[in-house]
PDB file of N, CA, C, O and CB in Angstrom:
ATOM      1  N   MET A   1      36.272 -11.276 -30.161  1.00  0.00           N
ATOM      2  CA  MET A   1      35.236 -12.068 -29.623  1.00  0.00           C
ATOM      3  C   MET A   1      35.625 -12.746 -27.825  1.00  0.00           C
ATOM      4  O   MET A   1      34.827 -13.229 -27.021  1.00  0.00           O
ATOM      5  CB  MET A   1      35.055 -13.359 -30.878  1.00  0.00           C
ATOM      6  N   THR A   2      36.636 -12.602 -27.726  1.00  0.00           N
ATOM      7  CA  THR A   2      37.163 -12.424 -26.621  1.00  0.00           C
ATOM      8  C   THR A   2      37.011 -11.693 -25.654  1.00  0.00           C
ATOM      9  O   THR A   2      37.148 -12.047 -24.483  1.00  0.00           O
ATOM     10  CB  THR A   2      37.915 -12.325 -26.755  1.00  0.00           C
ATOM     11  N   VAL A   3      36.716 -10.612 -26.032  1.00  0.00           N
ATOM     12  CA  VAL A   3      35.856  -9.415 -25.215  1.00  0.00           C
ATOM     13  C   VAL A   3      34.599  -9.855 -24.232  1.00  0.00           C
ATOM     14  O   VAL A   3      34.347  -9.730 -23.033  1.00  0.00           O
ATOM     15  CB  VAL A   3      35.152  -8.392 -26.379  1.00  0.00           C
ATOM     16  N   ASN A   4      33.818 -10.550 -25.608  1.00  0.00           N
ATOM     17  CA  ASN A   4      32.470 -11.154 -25.453  1.00  0.00           C
ATOM     18  C   ASN A   4      32.742 -12.644 -24.564  1.00  0.00           C
ATOM     19  O   ASN A   4      31.747 -12.837 -23.866  1.00  0.00           O
ATOM     20  CB  ASN A   4      31.736 -11.416 -27.113  1.00  0.00           C
ATOM     21  N   ASN A   5      33.965 -13.956 -24.336  1.00  0.00           N
ATOM     22  CA  ASN A   5      33.841 -13.993 -23.621  1.00  0.00           C
ATOM     23  C   ASN A   5      34.231 -14.170 -22.538  1.00  0.00           C
ATOM     24  O   ASN A   5      34.110 -15.095 -21.736  1.00  0.00           O
ATOM     25  CB  ASN A   5      33.510 -14.159 -23.822  1.00  0.00           C
ATOM     26  N   ASP A   6      34.844 -12.997 -22.525  1.00  0.00           N
ATOM     27  CA  ASP A   6      35.116 -12.545 -20.888  1.00  0.00           C
ATOM     28  C   ASP A   6      34.363 -11.715 -20.146  1.00  0.00           C
ATOM     29  O   ASP A   6      34.569 -11.553 -18.943  1.00  0.00           O
ATOM     30  CB  ASP A   6      36.274 -11.900 -20.690  1.00  0.00           C
ATOM     31  N   VAL A   7      32.961 -10.826 -21.133  1.00  0.00           N
ATOM     32  CA  VAL A   7      32.261 -10.560 -20.220  1.00  0.00           C
ATOM     33  C   VAL A   7      31.548 -12.005 -20.030  1.00  0.00           C
ATOM     34  O   VAL A   7      31.484 -12.130 -18.807  1.00  0.00           O
ATOM     35  CB  VAL A   7      31.452  -9.325 -20.504  1.00  0.00           C
ATOM     36  N   GLY A   8      31.133 -12.847 -20.465  1.00  0.00           N
ATOM     37  CA  GLY A   8      30.397 -13.857 -20.164  1.00  0.00           C
ATOM     38  C   GLY A   8      30.876 -14.692 -19.087  1.00  0.00           C
ATOM     39  O   GLY A   8      30.338 -15.592 -18.443  1.00  0.00           O
ATOM     40  N   ARG A   9      31.842 -14.248 -19.061  1.00  0.00           N
ATOM     41  CA  ARG A   9      32.741 -14.948 -17.881  1.00  0.00           C
ATOM     42  C   ARG A   9      32.508 -14.591 -16.716  1.00  0.00           C
ATOM     43  O   ARG A   9      32.464 -15.341 -15.741  1.00  0.00           O
ATOM     44  CB  ARG A   9      34.098 -14.770 -17.933  1.00  0.00           C
ATOM     45  N   GLU A  10      32.238 -12.688 -16.727  1.00  0.00           N
ATOM     46  CA  GLU A  10      32.067 -11.690 -15.976  1.00  0.00           C
ATOM     47  C   GLU A  10      30.186 -12.371 -14.848  1.00  0.00           C
ATOM     48  O   GLU A  10      29.789 -12.573 -13.700  1.00  0.00           O
ATOM     49  CB  GLU A  10      32.031 -10.044 -17.323  1.00  0.00           C
ATOM     50  N   GLY A  11      29.721 -12.428 -16.304  1.00  0.00           N
ATOM     51  CA  GLY A  11      28.560 -12.887 -15.462  1.00  0.00           C
ATOM     52  C   GLY A  11      27.998 -14.128 -14.895  1.00  0.00           C
ATOM     53  O   GLY A  11      27.111 -14.198 -14.044  1.00  0.00           O
ATOM     54  N   VAL A  12      28.446 -14.825 -15.308  1.00  0.00           N
ATOM     55  CA  VAL A  12      28.573 -16.364 -14.611  1.00  0.00           C
ATOM     56  C   VAL A  12      28.643 -16.458 -13.291  1.00  0.00           C
ATOM     57  O   VAL A  12      27.956 -16.782 -12.323  1.00  0.00           O
ATOM     58  CB  VAL A  12      29.753 -17.119 -14.984  1.00  0.00           C
ATOM     59  N   ARG A  13      30.400 -15.808 -13.754  1.00  0.00           N
ATOM     60  CA  ARG A  13      30.669 -15.655 -11.631  1.00  0.00           C
ATOM     61  C   ARG A  13      30.044 -14.452 -10.570  1.00  0.00           C
ATOM     62  O   ARG A  13      30.255 -14.227  -9.378  1.00  0.00           O
ATOM     63  CB  ARG A  13      32.554 -15.277 -11.244  1.00  0.00           C
ATOM     64  N   LEU A  14      29.354 -13.934 -11.381  1.00  0.00           N
ATOM     65  CA  LEU A  14      28.705 -13.170 -10.922  1.00  0.00           C
ATOM     66  C   LEU A  14      27.419 -13.137 -10.115  1.00  0.00           C
ATOM     67  O   LEU A  14      27.084 -12.583  -9.068  1.00  0.00           O
ATOM     68  CB  LEU A  14      28.681 -12.715 -11.657  1.00  0.00           C
ATOM     69  N   VAL A  15      26.668 -14.141 -11.215  1.00  0.00           N
ATOM     70  CA  VAL A  15      25.355 -14.785 -10.833  1.00  0.00           C
ATOM     71  C   VAL A  15      25.945 -15.702  -9.534  1.00  0.00           C
ATOM     72  O   VAL A  15      25.296 -15.711  -8.488  1.00  0.00           O
ATOM     73  CB  VAL A  15      24.573 -15.780 -12.241  1.00  0.00           C
ATOM     74  N   SER A  16      27.113 -16.415  -9.641  1.00  0.00           N
ATOM     75  CA  SER A  16      27.626 -17.318  -8.922  1.00  0.00           C
ATOM     76  C   SER A  16      27.560 -17.059  -7.712  1.00  0.00           C
ATOM     77  O   SER A  16      26.966 -17.790  -6.920  1.00  0.00           O
ATOM     78  CB  SER A  16      28.698 -17.582  -9.211  1.00  0.00           C
ATOM     79  N   ARG A  17      28.345 -15.644  -7.279  1.00  0.00           N
ATOM     80  CA  ARG A  17      27.935 -15.661  -5.878  1.00  0.00           C
ATOM     81  C   ARG A  17      27.022 -14.511  -5.636  1.00  0.00           C
ATOM     82  O   ARG A  17      27.418 -13.554  -4.970  1.00  0.00           O
ATOM     83  CB  ARG A  17      29.137 -15.606  -4.928  1.00  0.00           C
ATOM     84  N   LEU A  18      25.510 -14.557  -6.271  1.00  0.00           N
ATOM     85  CA  LEU A  18      25.054 -14.332  -5.684  1.00  0.00           C
ATOM     86  C   LEU A  18      24.240 -14.964  -5.156  1.00  0.00           C
ATOM     87  O   LEU A  18      23.564 -14.710  -4.160  1.00  0.00           O
ATOM     88  CB  LEU A  18      24.949 -13.724  -5.912  1.00  0.00           C
ATOM     89  N   ALA A  19      24.270 -15.942  -5.890  1.00  0.00           N
ATOM     90  CA  ALA A  19      23.025 -17.069  -6.024  1.00  0.00           C
ATOM     91  C   ALA A  19      24.629 -17.696  -4.526  1.00  0.00           C
ATOM     92  O   ALA A  19      23.885 -18.363  -3.807  1.00  0.00           O
ATOM     93  CB  ALA A  19      22.483 -18.330  -8.418  1.00  0.00           C
ATOM     94  N   GLY A  20      25.361 -17.759  -4.172  1.00  0.00           N
ATOM     95  CA  GLY A  20      26.561 -17.931  -3.016  1.00  0.00           C
ATOM     96  C   GLY A  20      26.107 -17.287  -2.030  1.00  0.00           C
ATOM     97  O   GLY A  20      26.021 -17.850  -0.939  1.00  0.00           O
ATOM     98  N   VAL A  21      25.666 -15.798  -2.215  1.00  0.00           N
ATOM     99  CA  VAL A  21      25.059 -14.613  -0.727  1.00  0.00           C
ATOM    100  C   VAL A  21      23.422 -14.893  -0.704  1.00  0.00           C
ATOM    101  O   VAL A  21      22.834 -14.180   0.109  1.00  0.00           O
ATOM    102  CB  VAL A  21      25.340 -12.378  -1.122  1.00  0.00           C
ATOM    103  N   ALA A  22      22.733 -15.649  -1.325  1.00  0.00           N
ATOM    104  CA  ALA A  22      21.446 -15.963  -1.590  1.00  0.00           C
ATOM    105  C   ALA A  22      21.046 -16.655  -0.245  1.00  0.00           C
ATOM    106  O   ALA A  22      20.366 -16.336   0.730  1.00  0.00           O
ATOM    107  CB  ALA A  22      21.285 -16.838  -2.912  1.00  0.00           C
ATOM    108  N   ILE A  23      22.045 -18.150  -0.777  1.00  0.00           N
ATOM    109  CA  ILE A  23      21.572 -19.588   0.313  1.00  0.00           C
ATOM    110  C   ILE A  23      22.370 -18.744   1.637  1.00  0.00           C
ATOM    111  O   ILE A  23      21.667 -18.396   2.585  1.00  0.00           O
ATOM    112  CB  ILE A  23      22.517 -21.732  -0.220  1.00  0.00           C
ATOM    113  N   SER A  24      23.752 -18.460   1.646  1.00  0.00           N
ATOM    114  CA  SER A  24      24.110 -18.428   2.951  1.00  0.00           C
ATOM    115  C   SER A  24      23.214 -17.427   3.964  1.00  0.00           C
ATOM    116  O   SER A  24      23.256 -17.822   5.129  1.00  0.00           O
ATOM    117  CB  SER A  24      25.539 -18.059   2.920  1.00  0.00           C
ATOM    118  N   VAL A  25      22.695 -16.639   3.830  1.00  0.00           N
ATOM    119  CA  VAL A  25      21.950 -15.445   4.473  1.00  0.00           C
ATOM    120  C   VAL A  25      20.690 -15.988   5.371  1.00  0.00           C
ATOM    121  O   VAL A  25      20.343 -15.589   6.482  1.00  0.00           O
ATOM    122  CB  VAL A  25      21.382 -14.391   3.241  1.00  0.00           C
ATOM    123  N   PRO A  26      20.121 -16.993   4.577  1.00  0.00           N
ATOM    124  CA  PRO A  26      18.926 -17.844   5.066  1.00  0.00           C
ATOM    125  C   PRO A  26      19.394 -19.120   6.133  1.00  0.00           C
ATOM    126  O   PRO A  26      18.634 -19.828   6.793  1.00  0.00           O
ATOM    127  CB  PRO A  26      18.161 -18.513   3.646  1.00  0.00           C
ATOM    128  N   VAL A  27      20.621 -19.162   6.088  1.00  0.00           N
ATOM    129  CA  VAL A  27      21.277 -20.180   7.104  1.00  0.00           C
ATOM    130  C   VAL A  27      22.011 -19.951   7.323  1.00  0.00           C
ATOM    131  O   VAL A  27      22.909 -20.761   7.092  1.00  0.00           O
ATOM    132  CB  VAL A  27      21.518 -21.233   7.039  1.00  0.00           C
ATOM    133  N   VAL A  28      22.413 -18.519   8.041  1.00  0.00           N
ATOM    134  CA  VAL A  28      23.431 -17.296   9.717  1.00  0.00           C
ATOM    135  C   VAL A  28      22.056 -17.530   9.993  1.00  0.00           C
ATOM    136  O   VAL A  28      21.790 -18.562  10.610  1.00  0.00           O
ATOM    137  CB  VAL A  28      24.327 -14.968   9.680  1.00  0.00           C
ATOM    138  N   ALA A  29      20.735 -16.444   9.510  1.00  0.00           N
ATOM    139  CA  ALA A  29      19.714 -16.272  10.074  1.00  0.00           C
ATOM    140  C   ALA A  29      18.333 -17.105  10.944  1.00  0.00           C
ATOM    141  O   ALA A  29      17.352 -16.764  11.605  1.00  0.00           O
ATOM    142  CB  ALA A  29      19.520 -15.788   9.290  1.00  0.00           C
ATOM    143  N   GLY A  30      19.258 -18.939  10.253  1.00  0.00           N
ATOM    144  CA  GLY A  30      18.436 -19.657  10.732  1.00  0.00           C
ATOM    145  C   GLY A  30      18.867 -19.812  12.430  1.00  0.00           C
ATOM    146  O   GLY A  30      18.189 -19.789  13.457  1.00  0.00           O
ATOM    147  N   PHE A  31      20.683 -20.019  12.101  1.00  0.00           N
ATOM    148  CA  PHE A  31      21.549 -19.741  13.608  1.00  0.00           C
ATOM    149  C   PHE A  31      21.375 -19.173  14.516  1.00  0.00           C
ATOM    150  O   PHE A  31      21.218 -19.419  15.712  1.00  0.00           O
ATOM    151  CB  PHE A  31      22.487 -19.280  13.659  1.00  0.00           C
ATOM    152  N   VAL A  32      21.410 -18.182  13.777  1.00  0.00           N
ATOM    153  CA  VAL A  32      20.854 -16.391  14.549  1.00  0.00           C
ATOM    154  C   VAL A  32      19.562 -16.512  15.520  1.00  0.00           C
ATOM    155  O   VAL A  32      19.512 -16.115  16.684  1.00  0.00           O
ATOM    156  CB  VAL A  32      20.169 -15.042  13.076  1.00  0.00           C
ATOM    157  N   LEU A  33      18.275 -17.301  14.610  1.00  0.00           N
ATOM    158  CA  LEU A  33      17.573 -17.175  15.655  1.00  0.00           C
ATOM    159  C   LEU A  33      17.304 -18.831  16.366  1.00  0.00           C
ATOM    160  O   LEU A  33      16.400 -19.017  17.181  1.00  0.00           O
ATOM    161  CB  LEU A  33      16.258 -16.337  15.166  1.00  0.00           C
ATOM    162  N   LEU A  34      17.940 -19.589  16.054  1.00  0.00           N
ATOM    163  CA  LEU A  34      17.622 -20.635  16.975  1.00  0.00           C
ATOM    164  C   LEU A  34      18.837 -20.802  18.084  1.00  0.00           C
ATOM    165  O   LEU A  34      18.717 -21.788  18.811  1.00  0.00           O
ATOM    166  CB  LEU A  34      17.371 -21.996  16.128  1.00  0.00           C
ATOM    167  N   GLY A  35      20.065 -19.907  18.317  1.00  0.00           N
ATOM    168  CA  GLY A  35      20.487 -19.466  19.672  1.00  0.00           C
ATOM    169  C   GLY A  35      20.048 -18.823  20.085  1.00  0.00           C
ATOM    170  O   GLY A  35      20.141 -18.910  21.310  1.00  0.00           O
ATOM    171  N   GLY A  36      19.125 -17.525  19.518  1.00  0.00           N
ATOM    172  CA  GLY A  36      18.780 -16.620  20.638  1.00  0.00           C
ATOM    173  C   GLY A  36      17.314 -17.723  21.206  1.00  0.00           C
ATOM    174  O   GLY A  36      17.351 -18.253  22.316  1.00  0.00           O
ATOM    175  N   ALA A  37      16.514 -17.854  20.565  1.00  0.00           N
ATOM    176  CA  ALA A  37      15.624 -19.498  21.190  1.00  0.00           C
ATOM    177  C   ALA A  37      16.028 -19.918  21.965  1.00  0.00           C
ATOM    178  O   ALA A  37      15.599 -19.752  23.107  1.00  0.00           O
ATOM    179  CB  ALA A  37      15.490 -20.752  20.521  1.00  0.00           C
ATOM    180  N   VAL A  38      16.970 -20.600  21.684  1.00  0.00           N
ATOM    181  CA  VAL A  38      17.967 -21.228  23.402  1.00  0.00           C
ATOM    182  C   VAL A  38      17.977 -20.801  23.849  1.00  0.00           C
ATOM    183  O   VAL A  38      17.015 -21.014  24.586  1.00  0.00           O
ATOM    184  CB  VAL A  38      19.119 -21.568  23.884  1.00  0.00           C
ATOM    185  N   LEU A  39      18.983 -19.311  24.434  1.00  0.00           N
ATOM    186  CA  LEU A  39      18.671 -17.984  25.435  1.00  0.00           C
ATOM    187  C   LEU A  39      17.427 -17.752  25.685  1.00  0.00           C
ATOM    188  O   LEU A  39      17.079 -17.566  26.850  1.00  0.00           O
ATOM    189  CB  LEU A  39      19.108 -16.676  24.950  1.00  0.00           C
ATOM    190  N   VAL A  40      16.803 -17.728  24.974  1.00  0.00           N
ATOM    191  CA  VAL A  40      14.861 -16.888  26.032  1.00  0.00           C
ATOM    192  C   VAL A  40      14.213 -18.528  26.468  1.00  0.00           C
ATOM    193  O   VAL A  40      13.456 -18.860  27.381  1.00  0.00           O
ATOM    194  CB  VAL A  40      12.883 -15.618  24.224  1.00  0.00           C
ATOM    195  N   GLY A  41      14.996 -19.469  25.196  1.00  0.00           N
ATOM    196  CA  GLY A  41      14.424 -20.793  26.293  1.00  0.00           C
ATOM    197  C   GLY A  41      15.658 -21.385  28.180  1.00  0.00           C
ATOM    198  O   GLY A  41      15.208 -21.865  29.221  1.00  0.00           O
ATOM    199  N   ARG A  42      16.406 -21.214  28.010  1.00  0.00           N
ATOM    200  CA  ARG A  42      17.430 -20.787  29.222  1.00  0.00           C
ATOM    201  C   ARG A  42      17.043 -20.498  30.327  1.00  0.00           C
ATOM    202  O   ARG A  42      16.898 -21.178  31.343  1.00  0.00           O
ATOM    203  CB  ARG A  42      18.150 -19.769  29.043  1.00  0.00           C
ATOM    204  N   SER A  43      16.683 -18.276  29.865  1.00  0.00           N
ATOM    205  CA  SER A  43      16.198 -17.900  30.530  1.00  0.00           C
ATOM    206  C   SER A  43      15.219 -18.202  31.887  1.00  0.00           C
ATOM    207  O   SER A  43      15.304 -18.357  33.105  1.00  0.00           O
ATOM    208  CB  SER A  43      16.038 -17.529  29.874  1.00  0.00           C
ATOM    209  N   LEU A  44      14.196 -18.172  30.748  1.00  0.00           N
ATOM    210  CA  LEU A  44      12.884 -18.757  31.472  1.00  0.00           C
ATOM    211  C   LEU A  44      13.078 -20.230  32.217  1.00  0.00           C
ATOM    212  O   LEU A  44      12.680 -20.416  33.367  1.00  0.00           O
ATOM    213  CB  LEU A  44      11.666 -18.946  30.288  1.00  0.00           C
ATOM    214  N   LEU A  45      13.596 -21.034  31.595  1.00  0.00           N
ATOM    215  CA  LEU A  45      13.652 -22.360  33.003  1.00  0.00           C
ATOM    216  C   LEU A  45      14.162 -21.241  34.136  1.00  0.00           C
ATOM    217  O   LEU A  45      13.367 -21.197  35.075  1.00  0.00           O
ATOM    218  CB  LEU A  45      15.201 -24.100  32.759  1.00  0.00           C
ATOM    219  N   ASP A  46      15.122 -20.464  34.259  1.00  0.00           N
ATOM    220  CA  ASP A  46      16.094 -19.778  34.951  1.00  0.00           C
ATOM    221  C   ASP A  46      15.391 -19.449  36.034  1.00  0.00           C
ATOM    222  O   ASP A  46      15.535 -19.876  37.179  1.00  0.00           O
ATOM    223  CB  ASP A  46      16.727 -18.669  34.290  1.00  0.00           C
ATOM    224  N   VAL A  47      14.085 -18.128  35.340  1.00  0.00           N
ATOM    225  CA  VAL A  47      13.113 -17.419  36.086  1.00  0.00           C
ATOM    226  C   VAL A  47      12.114 -18.677  36.861  1.00  0.00           C
ATOM    227  O   VAL A  47      11.842 -18.743  38.059  1.00  0.00           O
ATOM    228  CB  VAL A  47      12.234 -16.341  34.965  1.00  0.00           C
ATOM    229  N   GLY A  48      11.745 -19.488  35.917  1.00  0.00           N
ATOM    230  CA  GLY A  48      11.249 -20.992  36.674  1.00  0.00           C
ATOM    231  C   GLY A  48      11.678 -21.410  38.151  1.00  0.00           C
ATOM    232  O   GLY A  48      11.124 -21.153  39.220  1.00  0.00           O
ATOM    233  N   ARG A  49      12.882 -22.164  37.871  1.00  0.00           N
ATOM    234  CA  ARG A  49      13.031 -22.580  39.416  1.00  0.00           C
ATOM    235  C   ARG A  49      13.800 -21.362  40.206  1.00  0.00           C
ATOM    236  O   ARG A  49      14.427 -21.612  41.235  1.00  0.00           O
ATOM    237  CB  ARG A  49      13.988 -24.100  39.574  1.00  0.00           C
ATOM    238  N   LYS A  50      13.750 -20.522  39.868  1.00  0.00           N
ATOM    239  CA  LYS A  50      14.028 -19.397  40.985  1.00  0.00           C
ATOM    240  C   LYS A  50      12.603 -19.025  41.476  1.00  0.00           C
ATOM    241  O   LYS A  50      12.528 -18.556  42.612  1.00  0.00           O
ATOM    242  CB  LYS A  50      14.878 -17.952  40.360  1.00  0.00           C
ATOM    243  N   LEU A  51      11.704 -19.147  40.908  1.00  0.00           N
ATOM    244  CA  LEU A  51      10.396 -18.829  41.910  1.00  0.00           C
ATOM    245  C   LEU A  51      10.089 -20.015  42.130  1.00  0.00           C
ATOM    246  O   LEU A  51       8.889 -20.143  42.374  1.00  0.00           O
ATOM    247  CB  LEU A  51       9.086 -17.994  41.401  1.00  0.00           C
ATOM    248  N   LEU A  52      10.731 -21.035  42.146  1.00  0.00           N
ATOM    249  CA  LEU A  52      10.456 -22.299  43.188  1.00  0.00           C
ATOM    250  C   LEU A  52      10.988 -22.241  44.045  1.00  0.00           C
ATOM    251  O   LEU A  52      10.513 -22.500  45.151  1.00  0.00           O
ATOM    252  CB  LEU A  52      10.679 -23.508  42.934  1.00  0.00           C
ATOM    253  N   GLU A  53      12.382 -21.812  43.790  1.00  0.00           N
ATOM    254  CA  GLU A  53      13.435 -21.660  45.160  1.00  0.00           C
ATOM    255  C   GLU A  53      12.584 -20.582  46.326  1.00  0.00           C
ATOM    256  O   GLU A  53      12.810 -20.942  47.481  1.00  0.00           O
ATOM    257  CB  GLU A  53      15.250 -20.762  44.572  1.00  0.00           C
ATOM    258  N   ALA A  54      11.773 -19.493  46.238  1.00  0.00           N
ATOM    259  CA  ALA A  54      11.578 -18.823  46.662  1.00  0.00           C
ATOM    260  C   ALA A  54      10.566 -19.148  46.988  1.00  0.00           C
ATOM    261  O   ALA A  54      10.136 -18.305  47.776  1.00  0.00           O
ATOM    262  CB  ALA A  54      11.808 -18.054  46.295  1.00  0.00           C
ATOM    263  N   ARG A  55       9.581 -20.266  46.772  1.00  0.00           N
ATOM    264  CA  ARG A  55       8.229 -20.922  47.655  1.00  0.00           C
ATOM    265  C   ARG A  55       8.792 -21.926  48.336  1.00  0.00           C
ATOM    266  O   ARG A  55       9.447 -22.350  47.384  1.00  0.00           O
ATOM    267  CB  ARG A  55       6.900 -21.577  46.783  1.00  0.00           C
ATOM    268  N   PRO A  56       9.131 -22.815  49.407  1.00  0.00           N
ATOM    269  CA  PRO A  56       9.347 -23.369  49.519  1.00  0.00           C
ATOM    270  C   PRO A  56       8.441 -24.787  49.516  1.00  0.00           C
ATOM    271  O   PRO A  56       8.763 -25.910  49.131  1.00  0.00           O
ATOM    272  CB  PRO A  56       9.866 -22.860  50.054  1.00  0.00           C
ATOM    273  N   GLY A  57       7.199 -24.304  50.088  1.00  0.00           N
ATOM    274  CA  GLY A  57       6.500 -25.468  50.299  1.00  0.00           C
ATOM    275  C   GLY A  57       5.955 -25.390  48.520  1.00  0.00           C
ATOM    276  O   GLY A  57       4.922 -26.023  48.299  1.00  0.00           O
ATOM    277  N   ALA A  58       6.627 -24.627  47.242  1.00  0.00           N
ATOM    278  CA  ALA A  58       5.877 -25.251  46.031  1.00  0.00           C
ATOM    279  C   ALA A  58       6.063 -26.642  45.947  1.00  0.00           C
ATOM    280  O   ALA A  58       5.373 -27.608  45.622  1.00  0.00           O
ATOM    281  CB  ALA A  58       6.300 -24.685  44.713  1.00  0.00           C
ATOM    282  N   GLN A  59       7.327 -26.424  46.381  1.00  0.00           N
ATOM    283  CA  GLN A  59       8.332 -27.838  46.299  1.00  0.00           C
ATOM    284  C   GLN A  59       7.750 -29.457  46.447  1.00  0.00           C
ATOM    285  O   GLN A  59       7.806 -30.426  45.690  1.00  0.00           O
ATOM    286  CB  GLN A  59       9.417 -27.707  47.601  1.00  0.00           C
ATOM    287  N   GLU A  60       7.226 -29.263  47.672  1.00  0.00           N
ATOM    288  CA  GLU A  60       6.552 -30.451  48.185  1.00  0.00           C
ATOM    289  C   GLU A  60       5.091 -30.567  47.967  1.00  0.00           C
ATOM    290  O   GLU A  60       4.360 -29.593  48.141  1.00  0.00           O
ATOM    291  CB  GLU A  60       6.772 -30.539  49.559  1.00  0.00           C
ATOM    292  N   PRO A  61       4.689 -31.589  47.635  1.00  0.00           N
ATOM    293  CA  PRO A  61       3.248 -32.570  47.195  1.00  0.00           C
ATOM    294  C   PRO A  61       2.756 -32.876  48.882  1.00  0.00           C
ATOM    295  O   PRO A  61       3.244 -33.558  49.783  1.00  0.00           O
ATOM    296  CB  PRO A  61       3.738 -34.504  46.057  1.00  0.00           C
ATOM    297  N   PRO A  62       1.336 -31.848  48.752  1.00  0.00           N
ATOM    298  CA  PRO A  62       0.678 -32.093  50.277  1.00  0.00           C
ATOM    299  C   PRO A  62       0.180 -33.704  50.285  1.00  0.00           C
ATOM    300  O   PRO A  62      -0.511 -34.291  49.453  1.00  0.00           O
ATOM    301  CB  PRO A  62      -0.856 -30.922  50.593  1.00  0.00           C
ATOM    302  N   LYS A  63       0.712 -34.138  51.379  1.00  0.00           N
ATOM    303  CA  LYS A  63       1.045 -35.448  52.302  1.00  0.00           C
ATOM    304  C   LYS A  63      -0.525 -35.600  52.386  1.00  0.00           C
ATOM    305  O   LYS A  63      -1.391 -34.727  52.435  1.00  0.00           O
ATOM    306  CB  LYS A  63       2.065 -35.249  54.008  1.00  0.00           C
ATOM    307  N   ASN A  64      -0.632 -37.053  52.390  1.00  0.00           N
ATOM    308  CA  ASN A  64      -1.483 -38.129  52.156  1.00  0.00           C
ATOM    309  C   ASN A  64      -2.689 -37.776  53.370  1.00  0.00           C
ATOM    310  O   ASN A  64      -3.784 -37.227  53.243  1.00  0.00           O
ATOM    311  CB  ASN A  64      -0.600 -39.699  52.298  1.00  0.00           C
ATOM    312  N   SER A  65      -1.837 -38.464  54.879  1.00  0.00           N
ATOM    313  CA  SER A  65      -2.729 -38.051  55.901  1.00  0.00           C
ATOM    314  C   SER A  65      -3.269 -36.337  55.968  1.00  0.00           C
ATOM    315  O   SER A  65      -3.680 -35.989  57.074  1.00  0.00           O
ATOM    316  CB  SER A  65      -1.939 -38.457  57.205  1.00  0.00           C
ATOM    317  N   ASP A  66      -3.287 -35.153  54.726  1.00  0.00           N
ATOM    318  CA  ASP A  66      -3.740 -33.641  55.280  1.00  0.00           C
ATOM    319  C   ASP A  66      -5.352 -34.436  53.852  1.00  0.00           C
ATOM    320  O   ASP A  66      -5.922 -33.604  53.147  1.00  0.00           O
ATOM    321  CB  ASP A  66      -2.125 -31.456  54.736  1.00  0.00           C
ATOM    322  N   ARG A  67      -5.527 -35.097  53.800  1.00  0.00           N
ATOM    323  CA  ARG A  67      -6.391 -35.661  52.261  1.00  0.00           C
ATOM    324  C   ARG A  67      -7.453 -36.422  53.080  1.00  0.00           C
ATOM    325  O   ARG A  67      -6.868 -36.940  54.031  1.00  0.00           O
ATOM    326  CB  ARG A  67      -5.355 -36.935  50.910  1.00  0.00           C
ATOM    327  N   LYS A  68      -8.918 -36.739  53.111  1.00  0.00           N
ATOM    328  CA  LYS A  68      -9.522 -37.434  52.957  1.00  0.00           C
ATOM    329  C   LYS A  68      -9.335 -38.689  51.829  1.00  0.00           C
ATOM    330  O   LYS A  68      -8.976 -38.794  50.656  1.00  0.00           O
ATOM    331  CB  LYS A  68     -10.312 -36.736  52.962  1.00  0.00           C
ATOM    332  N   ALA A  69      -9.610 -39.209  52.470  1.00  0.00           N
ATOM    333  CA  ALA A  69      -9.503 -40.997  52.228  1.00  0.00           C
ATOM    334  C   ALA A  69     -11.180 -41.086  50.858  1.00  0.00           C
ATOM    335  O   ALA A  69     -12.377 -40.962  51.119  1.00  0.00           O
ATOM    336  CB  ALA A  69      -9.950 -42.287  54.585  1.00  0.00           C
ATOM    337  N   SER A  70     -10.604 -41.298  49.731  1.00  0.00           N
ATOM    338  CA  SER A  70     -11.386 -41.350  48.684  1.00  0.00           C
ATOM    339  C   SER A  70     -12.344 -42.462  48.665  1.00  0.00           C
ATOM    340  O   SER A  70     -12.089 -43.454  49.349  1.00  0.00           O
ATOM    341  CB  SER A  70     -10.634 -41.356  47.622  1.00  0.00           C
ATOM    342  N   PRO A  71     -13.168 -42.425  48.127  1.00  0.00           N
ATOM    343  CA  PRO A  71     -14.471 -43.586  48.449  1.00  0.00           C
ATOM    344  C   PRO A  71     -13.867 -44.783  47.848  1.00  0.00           C
ATOM    345  O   PRO A  71     -14.071 -45.801  48.509  1.00  0.00           O
ATOM    346  CB  PRO A  71     -16.169 -43.254  47.640  1.00  0.00           C
ATOM    347  N   SER A  72     -12.817 -45.021  46.207  1.00  0.00           N
ATOM    348  CA  SER A  72     -12.344 -46.413  46.610  1.00  0.00           C
ATOM    349  C   SER A  72     -11.528 -47.099  47.131  1.00  0.00           C
ATOM    350  O   SER A  72     -11.493 -48.328  47.069  1.00  0.00           O
ATOM    351  CB  SER A  72     -12.254 -46.881  46.083  1.00  0.00           C
ATOM    352  N   ARG A  73     -10.421 -46.063  47.976  1.00  0.00           N
ATOM    353  CA  ARG A  73     -10.037 -46.654  49.027  1.00  0.00           C
ATOM    354  C   ARG A  73     -10.295 -46.880  50.772  1.00  0.00           C
ATOM    355  O   ARG A  73      -9.606 -47.163  51.752  1.00  0.00           O
ATOM    356  CB  ARG A  73      -9.215 -46.319  48.820  1.00  0.00           C
ATOM    357  N   GLN A  74     -11.677 -46.574  50.480  1.00  0.00           N
ATOM    358  CA  GLN A  74     -12.351 -46.488  51.880  1.00  0.00           C
ATOM    359  C   GLN A  74     -12.636 -48.513  51.981  1.00  0.00           C
ATOM    360  O   GLN A  74     -12.738 -49.231  52.975  1.00  0.00           O
ATOM    361  CB  GLN A  74     -14.235 -45.151  51.811  1.00  0.00           C
ATOM    362  N   ARG A  75     -12.677 -48.801  50.736  1.00  0.00           N
ATOM    363  CA  ARG A  75     -13.453 -50.499  50.443  1.00  0.00           C
ATOM    364  C   ARG A  75     -12.217 -50.751  51.476  1.00  0.00           C
ATOM    365  O   ARG A  75     -11.397 -49.834  51.496  1.00  0.00           O
ATOM    366  CB  ARG A  75     -13.498 -51.584  48.381  1.00  0.00           C
ATOM    367  N   ALA A  76     -11.907 -52.083  52.512  1.00  0.00           N
ATOM    368  CA  ALA A  76     -11.029 -53.235  52.952  1.00  0.00           C
ATOM    369  C   ALA A  76     -11.889 -54.696  52.969  1.00  0.00           C
ATOM    370  O   ALA A  76     -11.328 -55.739  53.303  1.00  0.00           O
ATOM    371  CB  ALA A  76     -10.428 -52.871  54.519  1.00  0.00           C
TER     372      ALA A  76
END
């Protein structure tokens, strides 16, 4: 009977180890994907900033004196 109990215990240990691995793999994969998304986002922001620095006029909004006054502003 002790042989059967040992085999049963080994089976339970094997199943518990497999369950632990099955749970940990998606968790680790999720963290890797999250880290990748953060890196891609930061890279895109960096590229956008460099593009804005390359065109100095793109950062400044047009001045109001260059535009014609809208009809709602002409009422006085």
